[in-house]
Structure formats: C-alpha cells, structure tokens
N, C-alpha and C positions, 0 to 999 in steps of 0.2 A: 504493500500500500504506500510505501514511502518514495515511490518514483513519480516523476512528473506525469508520466503517461497514466498511471493508476489514479492519481488525483484528478486528472482531467476527465477520465472516464466516469469517475464518481460524480463530479460536478455536472457533467453533461447529462448523466442519467437523471439527476435531480431536476434539471431544467425541463427535460422532455416529459418527465412524469408529472411535474407540476402543471405544465401547460395543457397536458392531456386531461387533467381534472377540470380545466376551465379557467385557470388563472390567467389574468391579463399580462402579468409580468412575474418573473421568478429570478431570485438571486441565490447562488450557493457560495458560501464563504467557508473554505476548508483550510484547516491548519493541521500539520502533521509534524510531530517533533518530540523531543525529550530533553529533560534537564537532569543532570547529575549534580547533586548538592551534598556538600560536606559541612557539618555543623561543629563548631568549636565551643567548648565550655571549659573554663578554668585551665586554659592552656593545653587542653588535650582534645583530640578528635573523638567526638561522642557518637556521631551517627553519620551514615551515608544513605542517601536515597536516590533512586533512579526513577523519575516520574515521567509518564507520558502526558503531554499537553495537547493531545490530538482531539479534534472535534469538528463538527460541521454545523454551521448556522444557516438557516433557510429563511428567506424573506419572500413572502407571497403577496402580490397586489391583486385585488379583485374589486372592481367598481370603486376604485380609489380608496379602498380600505386596506389596511396593512395587517398581515398576520405573520408572526415569527415563532419558530420552534428550533430546537437544536438537539443534537445527539452526539454521543461519543462512541457509538457502536456502528460499525460500517457494514453491517449485513444488509442484504436486500430487504428483508422484512423490517428492520429498524429504519432504513431510509424511507421506505414507503409510508410507514406509520408517521414519521416525522414530517414528511411532506403533507400528508393528510391533515395532521394537527395544525400546521401553519395555514393551510387552505381553510380549514374549519374556523379558525380564529378570524381570518379575513372575512369570511362570510357573515359572521355575527357581529363584527366590529363596525362602528359607524364610519362613514367615509371621512377621510382627512382632507379638509378643503385646502390645506397648505401643501399637500403632496402633489408634485408635478409628474415625475417619472424617475425610474431608475436611470442611471447615467449610461451614456455611450461615449467613448473617447477613442477616435481612430488613430491617435498619435502612437508612435512606437515608444514604449517605455525605455528610458535609458538604463544601461547596466551600470551599477555603482561598483567601482572597483574596490576590492578588499573587504567585501561583505561576507565572504565564505573562506574558511581556512581548514584545509585537510588536517593540519596539526591539532586543531581542536577536536575534529572528528575522531582522530586516531589516538588521542591521549588515553593512556590506561589509568585505572584507578590508582595503581601504585605510583605512577609518575605524577599524577595530580596530588596525591597525598604527600609525596616528597617535597613538592613545591610549597605546599601549605605549611609543612613542618619547618621549612626554612624560614618562612615569613613569621611563624610563631616564635622561633628561636631569636630572631632579630628583635622582635617586639618585647621580648623578656628582658627589659632594662634593669629589673631587680628580681631577686628570688621570690619576693612576695607579690609580684605583679599578677593581677587577675586578668586573663585574656579571654575574650569571647569573640564570636564572629561567624561568618559563613562564606564559603566559596562555591561558585557554580560554573559549570560549562553547559552550554545548550546548543542544540541543533534544531532548526525549524524550516519548514516548507510552507508556503502560503499560496493558495490557489483561489482566484476569484473569477466566477463565471456568471453572466446574467443573460436573460433572454433578449436583451437589446444589442448584444454583440460584444460585450466586455469579455475578454479571455486573457487572464494574466497569471503568471507563475513566477515565484521568486524563492530563493533559499538563502539562509543566513546562518552564521554561527556566532556565539558569544561566550565570553569568559568574564567573570567578575569576582571580586573579593572584597571583604570588609573585615577589619579587626578593630575591636575596642579594647583599650587598656586602662585598668584602674590600679593606682598605687596609693598607699595611705600611710601617713605619719600621724598617729593619734587621731585627732579629729580633722586633720588636714588631708584632703583627698584630691588627687590628681586624676582626672577622667578625660579621655580623649579618644578619637577614632580616626581612621583613614580608610579610603576605599579606592578602587580602580576598576575600570571596565573597558573592554575592547572587543573588536570582532576578529582580531588576529592575535594568536598567542605571542608573537614576537613583540607586540605592543603592550602586553600585559606586564606590569611592573610589580610582581609580588614582593620583591625586596623592598621597594619604596613603601608598600603598604605597612610592612612590619616596622621599618625604620621610622616613618613619620608617626605612626600610632604611638610607639614607645617614647619618642622624643617629645611629642606634644603632651603626653600624660605627665612627663617630668616637668614641663613648663607650667602646667596647671597647678602644681603645688605652690603653697604660699599665698592663696587667695585672700583678699581683704575686701571689706565693705568700703564703699565710697559715699561721699556726700551727694544728696540729690542735686542735680544741676542740669542745665542745657549744655550739651557737649557735642562737638563735631565727632562724626563716626567714620572711621576708615575701614573699608571692607576689603578682604583679600579676594582673589578671583572666584573661589568657591562661594564665598558669601555674596559677592556681587551677583553671580548667576542664580544662586539660590533665593535671592531676594527679588530680582527683577523678573525672572522668567515666570514664576507662578502668578505674579500680579498681572503681567501683560497677557499671559495665556488665558486667564479668566476674564480679563477685561475686554478682549477682542474676539472672543468666541461668538460667532454669529448667532448661534442658538440662544445664548444668554442675552445677546444684544436685542434680538427679536422679543424676548420675554421681559425686557427692561430690567434684568438683574445683573447685567455686566457693569463693570466700573466705568466704561468709556462709551456709553450709549450716546449716539448722535454726535460723536466727537471727531469723525474723519475730517481732516483739514484744520483741526484745532490743536493748540498747544496743550499737551497732557503732561509734559515734563520739561525739565531744564533743557536749554538748547545744546547742552553737552551730550545728550543722549541720542544715539543712532543705533538702531537694531535691525538686522536682517534675519530672515529665516530661510535656510538653504537646505533643501531635501537631498542634495546631490553630493555631499562632501564624501570623498573617498575614505573608506574605513570608519565612517561615522556610525556609532551604535544606533542612532535614530534616523539614519538616512534611508531613503526608499525611492525606487523608480516609479512607484504608483501608490496611491492611497488605499484605504481599506474598502473602497468601492471600485477600485481598478482605474481610477483617473490619474493621469500624469500630473503631478503637482507643479506649482510655479514657485520659483525663487522670488521672495517678496522682501521689499523694504517695509518693515512694519512701522518704525518710527524714524523720522529723519530730522535731526536738529530739534528734537522735542515735539515735532508735529506728527500726529497720528496719520498714517497713510492709507490704511485699509483694515478690514476685518478678515479673519480666516473663515472659509466657508466649505461646505460640501454640497452634494446635489440637492439636499432637502432645504438647507438654510440659505443658499445663494439667492433664490428668488424672493425669500422673505425680507432680505435686507437690500435688495436691488443691486446686487453685485454679481460678477461672474463666479463660477465655481473655481476656487483656487486649488482644489485637489487636496484638501486637508482632512478628509474623513478619517476617523480613528476609532477603533473598537477596543474596549478594555478586555474583551474575550470574544471567542467565536460566537457566543450566544447573545452578545449585546448589539444594540442598534448603534450605528456610527454617529459620532458628533465631531465637530471640528476640533483639532488640536495641532499645535506647531510641531515641526520636525527638530531642527538643530539651529538654535539661535546663536548669533554672533553679536556681542555687544562691542561696539567699536571703541578703539583705544583713544586716548587723549595725547597730549604733547609733553606731559610732565613725568619725570621718573617717579617710580613708586617710593624710592628712598627720599626724594624731595617732599613728596606728599606727607610722609611720616615726620621728616625733620622739621617741617613748618608747623607742626601741631604743637601749640603751647600747652594745651591740655585737651584730652579727648579719650576716645575709646577705639581700640583696634579689634576688629572681629575676625576670627579665624574659623573657617568651615562652619559658618552659622547662616542664619537667614532671618530676615525681618519681613514677615508678610502676615496677612490676616487669614482667617478661616472662612471658607465659603465665599459668599457675596457680601460679607460684612467688611466695610472699608476700615474699621477701627483695628488698630494693631496694639497688642500688648505682648511683647516678646521678651522672654527670659534670656539673659545673656549667659550662655553656658560655656562658651569658649571666647572670652573677651578679655582684653588687657587694658589697664589704665595707663594712659600715655601722659608724660610730663616732659616738656621741653624736648620733644622729638624722640624720647626714649621710652621703651616699654618698661613699666615699673613693676607691676605684679598683676596676676589674674584678678578679676573682679568677682565678688561673691554677692549673691542675692540681689543683683541689679536687674531692673526691668525697664525696657524702652516703651514709651507710650506715644503713639502718633496715629496718623491715618496713612493709607497707601498713597493718597494724593500728595501729602507732605513729603513722603520719601522721593517721589518722582520730581517734585518741584525743587527739593533741596540738594539735588545732585550738583555738587560744586566743581568737581574735576574728575578726570580719569587719568590713569597712568598710561604711558606709552608702551609699557610692557603688558603682555597678555599671557594667559595660560589656556591651552587647548586640552580639554578633557574629552577625548573620543569624539571630537567635532564641535563640542560646546565650548565657545571661546568667550572669555571675559577678562577685563583689566581689573586693577585695584581701583576702587571708587571711593571718593570722599564726599560725605554728606555734610551740609551745613548743620549747625547745632540742633539736636533733637532732645526732648526731655528724657532724662534718665533718672529713675527713682533708685537711689543707692542703698537705702535702708540703714544708713549709719546714724 
C-alpha cells in the first residue's frame, strides 16, 4: 500500500465509487506513513514506539452540502462503508451557501529538493539510539542533571485526488529531537531545553541539541526577582519567530477573517506593525520541514509577501475561504489530520533582517530583558497577552546579569507589532524558518519583587 501506484488506485476507487452513488463532487485525501519515536526520562531511554499514521479522509459534495468521513482501514469493505457514510452525511446536511467547488489546478506542482532522505528511511533503531545517547551524554552537564525529551524519525506519503481533476502525490521524511535539562542547587533551579528538526539526516544536529540544552540549564541558575517596570525586550531568533509567527498566522487566516475573529480583519493595505517588519511566506524552500509543492487540496501555493514595511499585504486562503474574502486562492489549505477539513495556514515564514548587529542591539540596552527560546503571544483570538518569562535574563548596561524569576509580561498583540524597534542583520534559519534578533520598545513587566 505504500507505493505511489497503490495510493493512486485507492484514491481513484474512492472517486469512482462516490460519484456512482450520486455525489456531485468527491475528494480523497490519503496519507501513508510511520513514525519511530524514542522517549527519554531521567537521562535514560524509556520507550520506543513505531506508529502508523496512515489514513484516508473523504469529502463528498451533494447539492452543495458537505459530508466527511475517514478510515484507517484500507479494505474494500471499509472504503465502501466510509464513502457511504460521507455521502449519507451530505444528504442530510443543509446546503452550505458559502461553498463554491472543490478546486482544480492545472499547474505542475514543483518538486522541492531535499524533502526525502534515504538515510532517514534506512536508519536502524540501534543507530538512532546511539545518536540519542550521544546527545544525552553531552547534555549531562552535572551528575544530578535530570534529562527528558523525545526523538522521532518519520516517513510519509500524501496523495490527493478529486473529481475535478486534482491528482497529486508527494513523499517526505523527517527527523526531530528535543531535550530538556533540569539542574538544582537547593531551591535554585536551572531549567532549559533545545530542539532541532530536519528533512535530511545530514542537517540534523543532535550534538547541538545536547550541548545547548545543558549549557542553557546552567545559565538559568541564579535567578532573581526584578522590580516591576516598563522595559525594552530583546528576543533571540527562536523567540522572534515564536512570537511573530503565531500572531500573524491567526491574524491573517481567511476563515477567521470571514468570521470576524482574526486580529487583522479588514486591514489589507493598512499598517499593522512597525515599518521595521517585513515577512514573506515561501512554500518552496529546499529542505524546509514545512515546504510543499501543493497544499492539502492539491493546489500549487504562491510565495507571498505577507507584511511589507509594516503594511499588511494579503490574507492566506484556500478554495473555500478565497471567495468569502474576495481574494484568489493562495494555495494555503492545511489539515491537522487526514480526517479534518482544511483551513488556511502558512508554510515557512521569513522575517526579514535589519541593519544593526545583534551585539549592538544588546550593548545599547541600558536596562531590559533578553528572551531566549521563548514566545510572547496570546491564546486563541484573545489579543491580550500575559506571558510568563521562563527563559529570560535581566540586562544592565548591555550585559546579561542573571535569569529573571516570577516575571510576567502584560500587553496586547497589537502593542508587540507596533513596538518593534529594530532587527539584527544576522538571522538564524531553522529548517527554512528564518528570523533575526528583534528589539521591542518598553513593555510592562511585572517583576514580583
């Protein structure tokens, strides 16, 4: 079942059977793959799992009503039952006045280089385990260090077929790892983590995972409370991406825009951020973990400038939401699983660099906070932010003084975007996701001292 031909046969059968029942349109979304996962607890490998993530999602359209069903069993009996279930749901569901059609895209989907690696396919459990043990050993900066985490290798194939002519296949590999390290001196606790992810084994830095997790835990010892104040905030690239990406992703999702729950409703052409902020979304980055030649409806996506000099340029759409917001389909349909309905989501954001060195950004801070591998963002569609500073340092006269303890930042997502004061000329690229160091003008920090 794991070959392109078998996946195509399966999807083609779904389309033919669905239309024979009387469906107006049918879509088959098939994934076939597996993930090998190793769990680490207290510095030892505790468990190994090899899990299939294969399944088939079916979308049936009948008289503009939509029915969906899914299965993980690929027998003829199961497939027919699943198609009938989707068709039956479409028959009893009310017509959706916003639905236009399943998409058709005649363009040839580009091949993204570096998305599949035989070295990941061929890695043995023993080889993967040795790699993880090396990372754990390096992370063990002290005998009493408590180390936890997980490492994964995955192989996946994706096939999308619909009755309108969409016919797409892609395969990919992935490797990822995460280690958390905790060390303690009495009541003084140093807690930190580091991760990496790649589509190519040669790009996966398991040594750096262990090195950074251990060193960062040591740096987090000696935390102190600070006075409540309004302070500038300097974010490292992980913090920059972890802050900006989720806010913008939620704010420009065309489904949320249509429902008036997005942060940036009716803001195309308006300033939503400091003029320092320019962001692109590129689906075609070689070896990018989130790159793709087509979206989860089979549409070839567009490389987009999302924000240019603080001005919002567009929303991200799929076949359903594009007509709702009066834009073309940007090919950003994304599914959380084979059983879910697609909604727009970005691929790989690049936050443009500035012209000042990261060292100068820090050196010019008379007093402030430096964030490491953290994020400042709200939950859901609430623009209010209350973010605990878990990996932050108090800065005085351009020097890191000590980790901060029990400090909380309070602001709104709009303030974050407006208060972008500068970007570093240096950037870091994490599997295609690129960001600089970012300086925010003073935000309120409740120190608890």
